[in-house]
Every structure is written in structure tokens, then in C-alpha cells.
N, C-alpha and C positions, 0 to 999 in steps of 0.2 A: 504494500498498497504506500511505506512512503517513497519508494521508487518510482513508482505512477505516476506521487503527487509531484514527485522532484523535476525531470522529465517533465513531464505539461506545467509546471511552471517556470521552466526555464523555455520553453515554446509558448508562452502565452508573456514574458516580455518581451521575446524576442519580436515577434507580433506586434506588442507598445511600441515600442524602437522603430517599428517601419512605419507605423503612425501616425509616429511622431507625441507618442502619447510617454509623459514624466513617468518614470521607473518609479516611484514615490504611488501614483494615482492604479499601478497596473501590480495589483494580488490577488493571486487563484486564491485565498480566501473570503479575498472579496468578493469577487465573481462570484462564489460558489453560492456566500450566502443570499447572494440579490438575485439566482440564481432557485433557492428553492423558494424564497417569499414569490415568487411570478407560481408559479406550479399550481394546475386549479386540482383544486380538493377534492372535487365532487371523484375525478376520473378516478385520486389520489384511496376514495373510498375503494368506488369499481374494482382496485390493486386487490386491497385486505381483505372482500368479498369473497375473490377470486383462489385467493390464495387459503381463506379460508377454509369452504370447497373442497377445493384439491388435498383436503390433511382428514377431511369429511370419509370420500370415499374410498382415499387412504385405511384408514384404518376402518370401514366396511369389507373395506376387499382385503385386512389385517383376520380379519373378526372369521372370515370367509374360510382363510389357511388354515386357521387354528382348530375349525368346527371337524374337518372330519379327522384327528386323533382326539376329536369325543371333550375338548375342551372349548366353553359355552362364557367369552368374557364382554362383559359390561364394555360394550359402545364409550362411555364416556374415560374407564381405565382405558383403550387401545387410542384414544384420541388425544388422550393430555398426556400419554407415556411418547405417544409421536413428536407431541409439540417439547416435553424434555428434551427431543434427540435431536431435535433444531440446535436448541440454546445450549446442548452440549460441546454439539459442534464448531460453535464460537468462541471457545476456551481451546479446542484437539483437532485436527479433521479428524472423521472419522470413529470420532469416536461417540458420535453419537446410536449408532447402530448397535454401542456396547450397551450404555444407558440405557436407549429402547426395547430389548432387547431383556437387560436383568429388574428395572424395571416391572414389565410387566409382569411376566414369571416372578418377581415377588410380591407381589398388591393380589395374583391372581390363582398365586403357590402353582404359579406350573411347574414344571423340569426348565430349565437355564438352555438344557440344549433345545430342545424339540421348538422352543422356540428362538432359537438363534438360526436354524433351520428354515423354519417361515418364510428370516428375512430373505436366506438367498434366491426362494422362490421371485420373494417381493423384488428384488435386486434385479433379475434379473428382465422378467417382466419390463421395470426400465429401461432394461438397452436395449432390448427388443423396440421402444414406444420407441426410444432416442434414436434406436435403428432408421427405426424410420420418418420419421420426424427431420433426420439430417438429408434423405433419400429425396422426401419433398420440396426441401427449403431449396438445393440443387437439382431438380427438375426445372422451379419454378425460377427458381431466383440468380442460379447458375450460370446465368449469361454474364448478370452483371458483374460476378465474381470475374469473369474468365477478363470481362472488358480492362475492369481496373488492376487483374496483371498484365494486360497488355498493354499499358498507357507507359512511351517509351519513359524511360530513367530521365532524373533532369540529368542536361548534357548530353544523349542521348540524341545521334541523330534522322533511325529511321525507332520504327516501335517494334517492340520485341514480331518474334515470329509463328504462327501459331503453335498453341501447344503439340498436334498436331507433327509437326512440321523438325521440334525441337529433338534435337539425336540424343539426347536424354530420355525422352520420355520414353526412344526406342528401345536403346540398350536396357530401359524402367522393362518394359514389356518383355526383353529376347528372354533377363533375366529367368521374370515370373513364368514363360513358359519350359524354361530348361529346371527351371526346378519340381515343375510338373512334367515336366516328364522321368527322372533323376528318379520323386519317388514313387508313382508309377511304375517302375523294371525294378526298382530296388526297395522295393517296403517289405515284404518280410525281415529284411535285411535295417532295417529301416526301424519297422516296430517295436526295433530287443535293446534301441539306447532310450535310455533310461530318460532321455526326456521324450525321446517322439513320443517313449511313451503316458510320459505325464503333462501331453501334449494332447492327445488321441482321451485319453481319460477326465481330461478338462474337459471337451468337445461332448462326449458322450457322455457328464455330468448336466448338460447345456442341453440336450436332447431330453435324457431323463425328465430335468426340471420341466419341462417343456410336457414334458406329456401327462405329467401327474398330474396337470392343469385341467384334461380333462376326465377327473377322476372326480374333480369336485359335484356337489351337488346343483351347480348353477354354475356354471361352465359360461354360458353367453354373460350372465349379468357378471361377477368374477371380468370378462374381456368387454364389460362397459366401464366397470367401474376403472381401469388399468386408463382404458382413452378420454375420460372424462378428470382425471389429476390431471394428465398430457392439453388436452378443453384446455383447464383451467391453468394449467404453468405458460402457456399460449396470450392466454387476455392476459393476462396480466405485466406480459413485456406488449402488448401491443395497448392497451389501456395503462404505463406510463410515457408512452411515448407519447400519444396525448395530452400528457398530461404536464408535458413542456413546452412552452412554446418554439424554441428550434426546432422540435421532431417530429411536434399535432401536424405534420404534413405525411407524414411517412405513413406506408397504402398497408394492408393485411397481408398483401408476395413480401414488404423489407424487413415488416413485422417478425415474420417466420427465418430470416434469413439470420437477422438479428436476437433473433432466440436462441439459435442452433450456434451461437458462440457463444452468450453468455452462459447458457447448458456449461458448454466443453469448461468453458472459465470458473463452474464452482465439482468442474470431474477430477481441476488438481488438485489435488492436497495438500491448500489453504488453511486457513481457519473459516469455517463459511464460503469461504471466496472472494476472502481478503482481496487488495489486489489484482486479482489471477480474472478476478471477472474484469473488472475496471479496464484493463490492458486490451479486451481479447472484445471487449462494447464499442472501445477507441478503433479499432480495428476495423470493426464491424459498421458502424457508422462509415467510419470512412469513404467502405463503400458506397453510401449515397448525398454526399457528401458535407457531412456536419463536420464543423472543424474536431480539433482535437481539445480546444478548452468547453464547445457547447459537449460535446458527448465525455465529456470525465463529470460534468454535471449530471448532466444525465446516470451514465453511468452509478452518483453518490445520492442521487434523487432512488434511484431502483433500485440501491442493496438498501440502503439507513432508512426506506421506510418495511422492508422486512423483513429483510434480517436482523438488524439492529432493534431498531425501532419496536415493530412485532414480534420477534421471537427471545428480542429479551424480555415484554411484558407478559404473553404467550406463556416463556419457560417460567417464570417465577412464579403467575398463576398457576404454573401445573406446581406445581412445586408446593405447594400451599393447599394446594384441591385437591390431591389423593389420597396423604394419610388421613382427613377430613373422612372422603366418600368410601374410604375402605376402612373405618378403624372399628368399626364391628368384627369385619372379616378379619383382619390381622394382631384382632384380641385376644392375649395368651388363655384367657378363666373361662374363653368360647369353646361349649365343646363337640368335638368333630363329630 
């Protein structure tokens, strides 16, 4: 986060110098505060609503994953432990999964290893949904990305050649073809190598996880909840763009590409996507001509609304409510 801020501050001051603005009147912090004051609160409330619905869908989906094992957990516990997980991620990357599973296992008196096992399928579906979203984004907005990449570099006299004419691209295609042929002809020997065995085992586990979804009582609802989670995630991005005047003109297709870049920023193991989300949002908004300083403001508005304010408030609330809601269940004097 510090590195991104420092780079944007330097770029902002250079732009001020070119525009003839005195350095003392050119502060990125002042710009951020001003940009926050211009945000449309109605759209921000829509962002909060979309994120809340995504959490509700995830809680309902989690209940479905636990039900085949004979565990019927309360929706309140499922939802609050998810909120607690997001809160924990702000402290240490990926800690939220452990906290989320451990908290539900504690309050519902379930085996922790079985609860953790359901999160594997939960994340598996998220990977599949992300893959679909990435595919849609590049199908609908791939030309925008390619056009941006093909723009002449500063000082270049001719534009870059098309991607299919690049010798590097052809070398990569050739190497991939050779790798496929080698694996086909030597697959029996290759499968005896420990690393290959491990990779094939991971792929088999991936496939088994997919097949286990069909064993649910309502696989259709499971898929519907999964789609709902990611539709709400996308709407968060779209509503955030509408809330900030410099990005309000961007349409649904642009929002999809920006959503993909921002999501990839969250996949990088930093606390809650701090800094990594900002960096990739700035790159994505550059595709649509949004300046670095405005893109940085957008990233902060989106990040602070949910990752900081929402998750801090909701996580603290979950910490207070979980013991109260489960007081009788955890009472040591209660007869089992």
C-alpha cells in the first residue's frame, strides 16, 4: 500500500509540475480526501447491499455443503463466521479460512476437519466462477486490452506487431505443443515422477470435488447461490464505478474487466488485498483512459468502503454476537 501510494504521489506531483501547479498545492492526500467527498452515497449503499447479499448467499451455500454430512447449522452462525473470516483476513492473508472454519466448528460443535473440508469445495466453486468471469471479460473486452498493449511505446516510431505475428508467441505455442507430445508418448514414465503424481492427484481431487456437488440434495440451488455470489461481486464493482464522478461514465463491459483485475489483486496474498488490489485497479482503469490519480482514488473508495469500514464493523459485530447467540449451546451445565 505504501509503495503504491508513493508511486502515485510522485506521478501526481510530476503532473502538477507540468500543469504549473505549485508543489505545496499538490498533495495526493488532499486529493484523496476531496475525491471521497464527491462520492454518491446512494451508489455506495448499493455496494454495501450487494456485498451483504453475497455473504448471505455464501452462508446459505455453506449450509448446503454441511447438510449431506448430517449437520444442520444455524444461518446466523454461518453468516457471522463468514464475516469474522473477512475480518481476520485484514490481519493476516488467508487466516480468514481458518478462523471461519474454526469458529463454526466451535459454536456448532462440529469436527473442525470436516468443516474445513467443506471450504475446499467452497473455494473450488469460486475458482470455477472466477474462470468463467475471466473468460467472459476477455471475450467481451479483450479487444480493449489488446489495443492498449499494442499502443506504441514512448519514443517508438512504429506500433507493435499484432500478437499472432510475435515470435515470442509462436515459440510459446511450439513449446506447449512439444510438452503435450512428450507427455503423450512418455506418460507412463512421467506418471511415476513424484511431482507429476502430486499434480495429477490435485487434478483428480479437483474433479472429485466437482462431482461431489451433484450429490447434494439441491445441486441446482447450490449452483444458483454460487452464481449469485459472483453476480453480487460484479455489481459491487459496477456500483463503485457509478459512485465516483471520473469513472461514472464507464459501462457494464468495462466494469467486468475492472472487476477481473481487482479480483486478481485479492488473490495475491496481502492482508485483505491491501495495495495489490489498488495496483491492479489502476492498471485496469488505464485501459479506459482514467488517470493514475483518479484510478487510485477509485481503488481507495472501493477498498475502504468494504474491506476496511464494512469488514471492521461487521467483524467486530460478529465477535460480539456469536457468543450471545450461542450462549445456551456452549453452556457447560447444559445436558447434552
